[in-house]
C-alpha positions in Angstrom: 15.1 1.2 -6.2 16.1 0.5 -9.8 16.8 3.2 -12.4 13.5 2.1 -14.1 11.3 4.5 -12.2 8.3 6.6 -13.1 6.8 9.6 -11.4 3.1 9.8 -11.1 1.1 12.7 -9.5 -1.6 11.7 -7.0 -3.9 13.0 -4.3 -4.2 11.6 -0.8 -7.7 10.2 -0.3 -9.6 8.6 2.5 -9.4 4.8 2.7 -11.6 2.3 4.5 -10.2 3.2 7.9 -9.3 -0.4 8.8 -5.5 -0.5 8.2 -4.5 1.6 11.1 -7.7 1.9 13.2 -9.1 -0.5 15.7 -12.5 -1.9 15.0 -14.7 -4.8 16.3 -13.5 -7.0 13.4 -9.8 -5.8 13.5 -8.9 -5.0 17.2 -5.4 -3.7 16.3 -5.9 -2.5 12.8 -5.2 -4.7 9.8 -1.5 -3.8 9.3 -0.7 -4.3 13.0 -2.4 -7.7 12.8 -0.5 -8.6 9.6 2.9 -7.4 10.9 4.0 -10.7 12.6 3.0 -12.7 9.6 5.0 -10.7 7.1 8.0 -10.6 9.6 7.9 -14.4 9.7 8.1 -14.4 5.8 11.1 -12.0 5.9 9.4 -8.6 5.4 9.7 -6.2 8.3 7.1 -3.5 8.3 7.8 -2.3 11.8 9.9 0.8 10.7 6.8 2.1 8.8 3.6 3.8 10.1 1.3 0.8 10.6 -1.5 2.1 8.4 -1.9 3.0 4.7 -1.7 6.2 2.8 -4.2 6.0 0.0 -3.2 7.9 -3.1 -5.5 8.3 -6.1 -3.8 8.6 -9.4 -7.0 9.0 -11.3 -7.6 9.2 -14.3 -4.7 6.8 -14.4 -4.9 3.2 -13.1 -2.1 0.8 -12.0 -1.5 -2.9 -12.3 1.2 -5.1 -10.9 3.8 -6.6 -13.3 6.5 -8.2 -11.2 6.4 -6.9 -7.6 9.4 -7.2 -5.4 7.6 -9.3 -2.8 4.6 -11.6 -3.1 3.3 -13.7 -0.3 0.6 -16.3 -1.0 -2.1 -17.5 1.3 -1.2 -15.4 4.4 -3.6 -16.4 7.1 -3.5 -13.3 9.3 -7.1 -13.3 10.6 -9.6 -15.9 11.8 -12.4 -13.8 10.4 -11.8 -14.6 6.8 -9.7 -16.8 4.4 -6.0 -16.5 3.8 -5.0 -13.7 1.4 -2.3 -13.0 -1.2 -0.2 -9.8 -0.8 2.4 -8.0 -2.9 4.7 -5.2 -2.1 6.8 -2.9 -4.3 9.2 -0.2 -3.0 8.3 3.3 -3.7 9.1 6.9 -2.8 6.6 9.6 -1.9 7.5 13.2 -2.7 5.6 15.6 -0.5 6.5 19.3 0.1 10.0 18.9 -1.2 10.8 15.9 1.0 11.2 12.2 0.1 9.7 9.4 2.1 10.4 5.8 1.5 7.6 3.2 1.5 6.0 0.2 -0.1 3.0 -0.2 -2.3 0.8 -2.5 -0.4 -1.4 -4.7 -2.5 -3.8 -7.2 -1.0 -4.8 -9.2 -4.1 -8.5 -8.6 -4.7 -9.1 -12.1 -5.9 -8.3 -13.4 -2.4 -9.9 -10.5 -0.4 -13.3 -10.7 1.3 -13.9 -6.9 1.9 -12.5 -3.4 1.7 -11.7 -3.2 -2.0 -9.9 -0.3 -3.7 -10.4 0.8 -7.2 -7.6 0.5 -9.7 -6.7 4.2 -9.5 -5.9 4.1 -5.7 -2.6 2.8 -4.5 -2.2 1.9 -0.8 1.2 2.9 0.5 2.9 1.8 3.8 5.4 4.5 4.5 7.6 6.1 7.1 5.5 8.8 8.9 4.9 11.9 6.8 4.5 15.0 9.1 1.4 17.1 8.3 0.1 15.0 5.4 -3.7 15.0 5.1 -6.6 14.2 2.8 -6.6 16.1 -0.5 -2.8 16.8 -0.3 -1.0 16.4 -3.6 2.0 14.0 -3.7 4.2 12.5 -6.4 4.8 8.7 -6.3 8.0 7.3 -7.6 7.4 3.7 -8.7 9.5 1.0 -10.2 8.2 0.5 -13.8 9.6 -3.0 -13.8 7.1 -3.8 -11.0 4.1 -1.6 -11.6 2.4 -0.5 -14.8 0.5 2.8 -15.2 -2.2 3.2 -17.8 -5.2 5.4 -18.7 -8.5 4.3 -17.2 
């Protein structure tokens, strides 16, 4: 990660429960289904937990500036059109430990369902023992790639 980093406090919140959990529409969870597509594009997500950690930074919001990776028109499901995705390296600070991860950003303009508000970052990270909803974390983000602002 570059020296241009910012630390932002957040709280773990419940997501849509589709990234890691099987459902009728997503039989392996969305991240597991997307994994081979990102691997073919050069991004290996297999070392990470194949789900997302949803972190609210409210009352702040985020926007992407120049993410490390952006992939256009990834056709990972027959159930809906291709989507655009961006990723930015990050660190999660939790209970005096550091965990590496990626901000996972499915571009809302290409998504069909499961939208997040602009104060919730989805993170794909190495497993974090004991983390649960309502836990406080600090995200370390690359300020060249992600902007933080007031709502």
